[in-house]
N, C-alpha and C positions, 0 to 999 in steps of 0.2 A: 108841627113842623112849618118852617118858614118857607114863605111863597118863594123867595129868593134863593132858597138851597136848591142844589143840583139833585136831580133824581137819583135812584139808586143806580142804575144802568150808566148814566152818565157820570156818576162817581166812579165806575170801574174802568171807564174809557180813558186810557191815559192819555189819547190824542186830543181829547175834548180839554184837557187840562193845560192852560196856560203856563208855559214854563217861566221861571223866575230868571230873568236875564241880570246877571250881576252887573253892577255899575264898573267900568273900566276906570284904571288908575292912571292919567296921564302923566309921563315922566319927563321933567323939567330938565333939560341940559344947558347948563351954564358955559360961559365963556371959559371959565377954569378948566371944564373938563375937555373943551376942543382944544385948548393948548395943550392939555396932557398927551391926548390922543396924536396930536400933531407931533409933539416931540417923541412920541414912543415911535410912529413911523418914521420919522428921521433918522432916530438911533438904530433902528432895524436896518434901515438903508446902508446907513455908515457902517453898521457892522458887516454887513454883506459885503459892501465894497472893501473892507480892510482886510476880510477874508479872502476875497478873490487877489487883491493885492499881495497878501501874505502868501498865498499860492503862487502866483506869479514869481513873488521873489524867490520863493523857495526852489523853484524850476530853474529861474536864472542862476541863484547859486548853486545848484547842483550841475547846471551846465558849465558855470565858470569853473566850478572844483574839478570837473571831469577835464575840461580844457587844460586847466593848471597841471592837474597830474600828468596828463599827456605830453605836455612840454616838458615836464620834469624827466619823464622816461624818454622822451626823445633826446634830451639834452644828455642824458645817461649813455645812450646808445650812441651818441655823437662821439662824447668823451671815450667811449670803449673802442669806438671804431679809429679814432685818433691813435689811441695808444697802441692798438694792433697795427696801424700803419708805420707807426715810429718804429716798433719792434720788428716788422717786416722790412722796412728800409734799412734797418740796422743789419739784419741778417743777409740782406743782398750786399755783399762785398764789393766795394766799388770796383771797377773793371782794371785790368792793367793796360797800361798806357804810358808811354814816354816820348818827348818831343827829342827826337834822337837829331833832328836837322832844325838849325836856326837859320839866321839871316845867311843868304848865300852872298858870296862877293863875285865881283865882276869876272867875267871869263876872258881868259886870254885870247888875242886875236888868232885867228885860224888862216888867214892869208899867209901863203910862203912864196916870196917871190924866188927863192932858189930851186923851186920846182923845174924852171926851165933848164937845170943843169942835169936832168936825169938823161942818162945816156940814149935811153930809146927813143925818148921824145926828141931830142937833138936829130938823132938819125932819120926819123920821121919827117923832121922841119926841113933837110937838106935833100930828102929824097923828092924825086919827082911826082911821085904820088900826092905830096901835098899840094900841088897844084890844082889837082882836082878837089881837094878838101878845103883848101884856101885857108888852112889854120893860121891866124895871126899869132904874134908874140904874145899879146895881151889877153889872149884867150887860153893859154895853156891851163889854167885853173878850172874852167867851164868844161874843157874838153878832158880833161883828167877826171873829174866828177863825174862825166856821164860814163867814162869807162869803168869807174869804181862802182857805179849802180847797177849796170850791166854784167857786171861779172868779167869784162874783157881785161881788166887789170891785173887781175889774179892769173888769168891765162898767161899774160905776157910774162909775169913773174916766173910762173913756174916753167914756161919756156926758155928764158934765159937764167934762170936758176940762181937769182939774186935779186935782194931787196935793198936798194940803195938807201942811204940815210936820208936822203930828202924826202922819198917816199914814205919811208918808214916815219918819220916824225909827222911828217903831213896826214898822214891816215890816222895814227894815235891821236893826234891832236882833233881831228874830226870825230872821233869817236868817243872822246870823253867831254867836248866842248861845243859841238855843232849843236845849233837850234833847230835845224831840219831832221825830221825822223829818219827820213829816207838815207841820209848820209850817214848818219852816225851808226845806223845799223848796218848798212852796207861796210862801213868801216870797221866795225866789229866782227863782221862775218869775214872779212878780209884777214884781220889779225888771227883770228881763230882758226882759220884753215892754214895759215902759215905756220902756227906753233903746232897745231895738231899734225903737221906733217914730219914733225921731229920723232912722234912717238908712235908712228903708222909703219908696219912693216911691209916693207915694199914701196912707202911712199916717195915723193919726188924729193930729192935733196936740193934744198934750198938754202943758200947763204944769206945770212942777215947782218947787215952793217951797223945796224943800231938797235940795241934792246932796251924796252923801257925799265927803270929799276922803280924799287919800292917808294923812292923818293917822289917820283911822278905820281904814282897811284895815292899817297899820302896827301900830295898837293891837290889832287884833284878833290879827295874828300874835304881838304879845309875850304876849297873854292865853293863844294856844294853847300857847305856850312854845318858839315858833320860835327857834333858834339862831342868832343873825346872826355869832356866832364859835364856830362848831363845830370840833370835833377827831375824828380817827380813833381817838384813845386812850379815847372814850367808847364801851364797849360796849353794843350794844341789849339783849343778853340779861341780861347780869349788872348794868347800873348801874340803880340805884333812881331817877337823875334822869331816864332816859329813858322817860316816860310815854305820849307821844305816839303816833301823831299822832290829832289829835281829829277825830269825824266831822262838824264844822262846815267841815273844811278844804275839803269838796267843794265846798259852796255858795260859799265864797271863792274859789275857782279859776274858776267858772262865772261869777261876778260880776263878777271881776276881768278876764277874757275880754271880756265884753261892753262892760265900762266903756273898754277899750283900743281897742275897735272904734269907739267913738261920739267917740273923742276929736276925730277930724276936724271934727266938727260940735258938739260940746260940748266943749270942752278943760278938764277939772278937774284934770288932771295935769300937773306940770312935767316938762320935759326930764330933769331929776336924779330925778325920782320914777319914770319908765319905767325910767330905767338900774338902779333899785334892784328893779323889779318884774322886769325881765329877769333880774339875779341870783337872785332868790329862784325863780323860776320854773325855773331850771336847778338850783338846789340842791334843789329838791325830788325831782330824779331821782335822788340820791344815797342815799334812803333806801329801803332794800329793801320796807318795809312799804308803800310807797306805789306798788308796781308795778302794783296794780290800777287806778290811776287814771291810767296812762300815757298815755292817749287824750285826757283832760281836760287834763292837763299840757302835752302837746304842742301842743293847740290854743291853749292860755292862752299858751304860750311864742310861738307865731308872732304870736297877736294882739298881743302886746307889742312885738316886733319890727317888726311892720307899722304900729305905732301912730306911729313916728317919721316925721318929715319928712326930706325927703333929705339936709337940711343937718344937722339933727339927728343922722342916721345916721351921717354922715360924721366928725362929732366925739364919737359917742359910743360905736360898737363897740369900739374899743380901750381906752377907760376902762372898759367892762363887763368886758372880757378881763383887763386888769390887776388889776381888784379882785377877779373870780373865783379869778386865779391865787395871789394872795396869801391867800385862805382856804381854799384846797382843799389837803388834805395831798398829799405825794407818793407817792402808791402807785396801786393801781388805781382810786382814785375818781378821780384826774386822767383817766384817760382814759375813764373812764364819763361826766365831764362833758362832753368833747370828743365822744363818740360819740352823747351824745343830743340835741345840735344837729343834727336831721335835715332836710334838706329840699334843693331844688335851685335854689331862689331865690338871686340874688346876695348878698343881706344874712346868710341864712343860712350861706352859704359864706365870707363876709367874718369873721363872728363866729366860726367853728370855727376856721379856720386862725390868727386872730388869738389866740384862746386858747391853742391848741397851742403857738404861737411863744411866749407870755408864761410857759407853765408850763416851757418849755425854758430860757428867761431865768433862771427861779427855780432850776431844776435845777443851773446853774453859780453860783448864789448871786449873781446879777446882775453877774459880772465881764465877761460879754459881752453885748452888747444889740443886735448887727448880725447880718444873716444870716451874712456869711462867716465872723465870729467863732464863732458856734454851730456849723456845720460843721467848721472847723477844730479846735474843741475834740473834737468827736465823732471825726474821724479821728486824733487824738493818742490815742485808747483803745487799749492794748495787750491786746487780748483772750487772749494767752498767758499773762499774769501769772497767777501762782496765786491771787493775793488778787481777782482781776478780779470786781466786781459785776456779774453778769448779769442781774439783775431791773433794775438802772437801764438797763443796755443796751437790754434790751427795751422798757422805758417811752420811751427815745430814738427806737429804732426807729418804734414807732407814732405818736409825738407828732410826729416829723419828717415822716413819710409824709403825715399830714394836714394839716400845715403848709404842704408844697410842694404837695399835690395842689389843694387848694384856694384858693391864692395863684397867680392867674392871670399876675401880672407876675413872679414869680419861677419859675415853672415851666418856662419857655423859654429861662432864661438859661443859656449854655453853661458859665461857671463853676461855678453851683450845682448844675447837673445832674451835672458831672463830679465835684465833690466829694461829692455825694450818692452815685453809684455806686461811688466808691471807699471810703466807709464801708461799704455793702452787699457789696462783696466781701472786705472785712477781716473782717466777722461772718461771712460763708457759707464763706470758703476757709480761714481762720485757725483755724478751730474743728472739729476732728475728730469724725468721726460716732462715735468711742469715748470721746469727752469725758464723764465722769460728774459734772462739775462742776454746782453747782446753777443751773438754767434754761440751761446751755450749749446744749443741744439745742432749746431753745424759741428762743432767740435765732438758732441757725444755721439753723433752719427757717423762721422769720419773715423773715432776711435772703434766703436763697436764694429765697423766694416772692416777695419785693418785687423782688429782683435780676432774676427772670423777667419780671415785668411792665415793669422798666425797660429791659430790652432791647428788649421787644416795641414799646414806644412810641417 
C-alpha cells in the first residue's frame, strides 16, 4: 500500500474527495454576430410598428367605410324625402284665386254745386232760423253731409215725401265714390232705406225723382277696375295691375242687393242687366281678398237670382251658366264658382247644375254637348295610362257630381246612373293605392267616396 494512498475510511467519504472541476469554454462573439443580433432586433421593431400601423389603418378604413355607408344612406334618405315632398306638393293642388280687380281708374268728382237748389235747403236759407245757425252759401255741402251722417237727411226726406234729383245724384255719388267711410256708409244706408220703403207694408210713400240705372252700376265697376275678362294667369301678389278691391265695393254690393229686391215693385233693371249682375256676383267669390265679404256677396247673389220672374229665369239661367263657363279658367276656380252657388231653393240648384254642365262641355272643347256624350267621354278615359292627367279627372269628378246631383230630371235616369257608376268604378278600382302619380290618390279617394254614396242611393 502506498503511503500516499488514502485510507479505507477516507475512500468511502465522498466529501473528502476533491471534485473534478470541468474547464469552462469561453464563447467568442464576433462583430458579425453583433450586427446580426442588431438587425434582428431592428426587424422585430419594424415588424411591430408595421403591425401597429396596419391595425390603425384597418381601424381608419373601417371608420371611413362606415362613414361612407352612412353618407350613402343619408343621401338615399334625402332623395327619398325630396321625392315624397315632390309627390306631396303635386298632391296639394294649388288654391283657387283670381285677380278680379285690376288697375283702378280715377274716381269722378263728388262735388255738386246744384245742391243749393234743394227746395228744403232754400227754405231754410231764407228762414229766420238761419240767422241763428249762420249757414253761408259755400257751406251747403258740409251742412248736408252732417245731416246725412246723423240721419236727419232721411227724416227730412220722409217728412216731405220726395227725393229730389240733386239729393239723389249727390248721395249716390257719395255711396260709390267717396273716400270717406262714414260718408259712403251713411249714403248707402240712406239709399237702402229709401228703396226698402217701396216694398215695406205700410211704409212711407216717397217719390224719387231720379233712379240710378244699370249703366251707373256697371260704370262704377269699371272705375273700380273690375275685370270683365279675367284670367288665372294674373298673379294677385306679383302683378302690379292688381290694385283692388276698392273699399267702395262694399256699398256697391249692398245697394245692388236692395236694388234687385225692389225690382218687382220698381223695375229699373232689364233681364239682361240681371243676368250680368248674377255673373258679377259669382265672379266676386273667386277673389280670395273678398272672402271677408262672403255673407254680403251671398245675400246679393240670392237677391239677384230672386229678382227674375219665373219666365225670365227659365230663359236666363242657362245663358248665365254659358257665359260664366266661357270666362272662368279650367282650374280650381271653376270648382269654386260652382260651390259658391249655395242654397236649397230650386233656382240655385238649376244654376249650380247648369254651370257644372257647361264647364264640362268646355272641358271637352265643346265637342260633346249632351249628357250621354259627356259621360261617354268620361268612361273612355284610361286611368292606367302613364300620361293620364289626374288633375283633370279630379275636376271631372267634382263637376259631374254637382251636375247630376242638382239636376232632378237626370238624376233618376237609369242609363245616366249606370254610366256615372261605371266612371266611378273605373277611377276607384283601376287606380292602385300605391300609385304615386300626381293626384292619383285624390282621384281614387274621391271616386271611392262618391261610389259609396252612389251605392247607398
